[in-house]
Rosetta silent file (secondary structure, phi, psi, omega in degrees, C-alpha in Angstrom):
SEQUENCE: MTKLELHTSNDDLPKRQGFDRLTKYIRVRSEPDARFIEFDFAIGDPSLFVELVMPKGAFEAFCAANDVVHMTEDQIREVDAEMEKWRYGEETLMSHNHNRASE
SCORE:     score description
SCORE:     0.000 S_00000001
   1 L     0.000  131.767  178.715  -12.235  -12.779   26.009 S_00000001
   2 L   -83.594  137.270  178.704   -8.580  -11.802   25.699 S_00000001
   3 L   -81.533  132.396  176.155   -7.819   -8.448   24.083 S_00000001
   4 L   -77.026  126.966  179.738   -5.477   -8.597   21.093 S_00000001
   5 L  -119.803  135.393  178.889   -2.519   -6.260   21.482 S_00000001
   6 L   -95.225  118.667 -179.687   -0.212   -5.370   18.613 S_00000001
   7 L  -110.205   94.789 -174.656    3.409   -5.153   19.690 S_00000001
   8 L  -116.724  -11.287  178.756    5.273   -3.529   16.765 S_00000001
   9 L  -153.789  166.300 -179.056    7.639   -1.085   18.471 S_00000001
  10 L  -140.710  117.170 -179.291    9.279   -0.342   21.740 S_00000001
  11 L   -64.957  -16.129 -179.934   10.031    3.227   22.832 S_00000001
  12 L   -81.193   -8.791  179.213   12.859    1.996   24.986 S_00000001
  13 L   -74.566  154.709  176.996   14.874    0.897   21.958 S_00000001
  14 L   -56.789  169.561  178.869   17.645    3.137   20.622 S_00000001
  15 L   -48.662  143.336  179.697   16.791    5.625   17.836 S_00000001
  16 L   -64.831  140.246  178.145   15.364    3.913   14.748 S_00000001
  17 L  -131.227  162.368  172.580   17.901    3.107   12.083 S_00000001
  18 H    51.457 -117.570 -173.780   17.949    1.747    8.593 S_00000001
  19 H   -56.506  -41.727 -175.640   14.804   -0.134    7.736 S_00000001
  20 H   -68.313  -16.778 -179.540   12.693    1.438   10.494 S_00000001
  21 H   -89.202   -9.924  179.418   13.454    4.915    9.183 S_00000001
  22 L   -68.665  145.681  177.523   12.025    4.180    5.704 S_00000001
  23 L   -70.241  138.534  179.350    8.686    5.763    4.838 S_00000001
  24 E  -109.760  121.280 -175.670    5.723    3.338    4.972 S_00000001
  25 E  -106.917  147.757  169.857    3.036    4.063    2.396 S_00000001
  26 E  -129.809  153.787  172.186   -0.555    2.961    2.145 S_00000001
  27 E  -137.626  109.834 -178.676   -3.183    3.153   -0.575 S_00000001
  28 E   -77.573  130.212 -178.798   -6.708    2.303    0.501 S_00000001
  29 L  -111.038  -14.998 -178.016   -8.646    0.466   -2.176 S_00000001
  30 L   -85.501  166.714  177.985  -11.901   -0.406   -0.367 S_00000001
  31 L   -70.893  151.584 -177.902  -14.972    1.743   -0.079 S_00000001
  32 L   -55.693  -33.029 -177.468  -15.138    4.086    2.986 S_00000001
  33 L   -97.944   13.782 -177.316  -17.953    2.074    4.636 S_00000001
  34 L   -67.097  147.448  178.705  -16.493   -1.369    3.976 S_00000001
  35 L   -68.408  -39.649 -179.934  -16.336   -3.871    6.891 S_00000001
  36 E  -114.709  141.226  178.123  -12.791   -4.839    5.929 S_00000001
  37 E   -92.284  120.886  172.132  -10.133   -2.359    4.691 S_00000001
  38 E   -99.370  129.322 -177.276   -8.333   -3.456    1.514 S_00000001
  39 E  -154.621  159.550  173.837   -5.093   -1.592    1.018 S_00000001
  40 E   -98.069  141.258  177.372   -1.620   -1.637   -0.496 S_00000001
  41 E  -127.576  126.613 -179.672    1.310   -1.317    1.911 S_00000001
  42 E  -128.704  151.547  176.908    4.778   -0.314    0.748 S_00000001
  43 E  -123.010  113.468  176.640    8.023    0.375    2.538 S_00000001
  44 L    86.615  -42.753 -176.583   10.442    2.894    1.044 S_00000001
  45 L  -133.760  115.575 -176.975    9.144    2.655   -2.555 S_00000001
  46 L   -59.895  -22.024 -176.024    5.382    3.051   -3.275 S_00000001
  47 L   -83.443   -9.888  177.639    5.666    0.830   -6.360 S_00000001
  48 L  -108.901   95.243 -170.066    6.793   -2.204   -4.339 S_00000001
  49 E  -133.801  163.710  170.112    3.789   -3.100   -2.267 S_00000001
  50 E  -113.775  153.032  176.282    1.778   -5.970   -0.790 S_00000001
  51 E   -96.885  130.787 -178.610   -2.009   -6.114   -0.781 S_00000001
  52 E  -129.732  158.489  176.571   -3.524   -6.506    2.677 S_00000001
  53 E  -137.886  127.556 -178.742   -7.019   -6.817    4.150 S_00000001
  54 E  -143.015  153.872  167.910   -7.844   -6.026    7.782 S_00000001
  55 E   -63.754  155.550 -174.341  -10.838   -5.167    9.953 S_00000001
  56 H   -53.585  -44.247 -178.151  -11.090   -1.431   10.512 S_00000001
  57 H   -62.130  -44.733 -179.817   -9.773   -1.485   14.094 S_00000001
  58 H   -67.982  -37.612  175.653   -6.750   -3.560   13.153 S_00000001
  59 H   -58.138  -49.701 -179.910   -6.114   -1.310   10.100 S_00000001
  60 H   -60.562  -41.223  178.793   -6.105    1.797   12.328 S_00000001
  61 H   -67.199  -39.556  178.575   -3.721    0.188   14.820 S_00000001
  62 H   -60.681  -45.092 -179.507   -1.497   -0.992   11.981 S_00000001
  63 H   -62.589  -43.283  179.466   -1.365    2.520   10.507 S_00000001
  64 H   -67.002  -43.300 -177.966   -0.544    4.116   13.854 S_00000001
  65 H   -65.382  -30.938 -176.021    2.122    1.517   14.692 S_00000001
  66 H   -99.975   -2.007  178.850    3.791    1.984   11.302 S_00000001
  67 L    47.931   58.553 -172.349    3.374    5.753   11.110 S_00000001
  68 L   -74.598  159.622  173.446    2.070    5.406    7.546 S_00000001
  69 E  -123.191  134.893  176.909    1.791    8.017    4.820 S_00000001
  70 E   -74.988  134.621  173.941   -1.043    7.932    2.234 S_00000001
  71 L   -56.454  145.713  174.779    0.286    7.744   -1.326 S_00000001
  72 L   -80.321  165.617  178.056   -0.161   10.929   -3.283 S_00000001
  73 H   -61.090  -38.409  178.274   -2.220   11.091   -6.452 S_00000001
  74 H   -63.747  -43.579  179.756    1.023   11.377   -8.485 S_00000001
  75 H   -64.067  -40.056  178.529    2.442    8.297   -6.778 S_00000001
  76 H   -63.669  -43.086  176.706   -0.804    6.345   -7.448 S_00000001
  77 H   -62.334  -41.858  178.912   -0.725    7.322  -11.137 S_00000001
  78 H   -63.997  -45.527  178.688    2.906    6.226  -11.442 S_00000001
  79 H   -62.411  -46.685  178.004    2.200    2.885   -9.754 S_00000001
  80 H   -59.394  -42.139  177.041   -0.860    2.269  -11.950 S_00000001
  81 H   -60.970  -41.515  179.853    1.115    3.148  -15.089 S_00000001
  82 H   -67.695  -38.674  177.100    3.904    0.799  -14.119 S_00000001
  83 H   -63.519  -40.344  178.044    1.387   -1.992  -13.435 S_00000001
  84 H   -59.617  -42.096  178.339   -0.103   -1.475  -16.881 S_00000001
  85 H   -60.373  -42.294 -179.722    3.337   -1.959  -18.445 S_00000001
  86 H   -68.525  -37.135 -177.278    3.797   -5.203  -16.592 S_00000001
  87 H   -72.708  -44.781 -170.818    0.282   -6.401  -17.432 S_00000001
  88 H  -113.326  -12.902 -178.770    0.205   -5.488  -21.093 S_00000001
  89 L    78.204  174.746  176.831    3.808   -4.778  -22.054 S_00000001
  90 L  -118.535  139.658  178.461    4.996   -1.939  -24.214 S_00000001
  91 L    53.429   43.658  175.648    4.863   -2.016  -28.028 S_00000001
  92 L  -121.780  161.800  178.126    3.238   -5.457  -28.023 S_00000001
  93 H   -57.741  -40.834 -178.157    0.058   -6.717  -29.690 S_00000001
  94 H   -63.600  -42.064 -178.587   -1.542   -7.027  -26.254 S_00000001
  95 H   -67.720  -37.458  178.036   -0.751   -3.427  -25.329 S_00000001
  96 H   -65.746  -41.495  178.065   -2.099   -2.153  -28.639 S_00000001
  97 H   -63.772  -41.392  179.739   -5.326   -4.145  -28.183 S_00000001
  98 H   -64.888  -41.566 -178.965   -5.679   -2.800  -24.630 S_00000001
  99 H   -63.725  -40.580  178.920   -5.081    0.771  -25.803 S_00000001
 100 H   -64.982  -40.259 -177.319   -7.737    0.443  -28.525 S_00000001
 101 H   -67.149  -28.566 -177.751  -10.282   -1.010  -26.104 S_00000001
 102 L   -87.823   -2.491 -178.093   -9.839    1.931  -23.693 S_00000001
 103 L   -82.345    0.000    0.000  -10.391    4.588  -26.398 S_00000001
């Protein structure tokens, strides 16, 4: 069986510039004992993310290769609040119905 190797960086390259210097954020959404890790991955701005799923070993290698930072609780609240605006709008019938249902 061939071992899978992730080639995401090369130490022989000149100092990282531009894109490579941006902070890479993750937010784990799966349970701690899950077989697959479900997480959000963002580059530069925690609110612009993609949803990814990986086996635990691949997730750990991905995090190490990308030198990720876990989103803070404040960042998570901001992202969730922004998603609510997109989902339900502001000052709309749908947002009012949603707000009443959560009371």
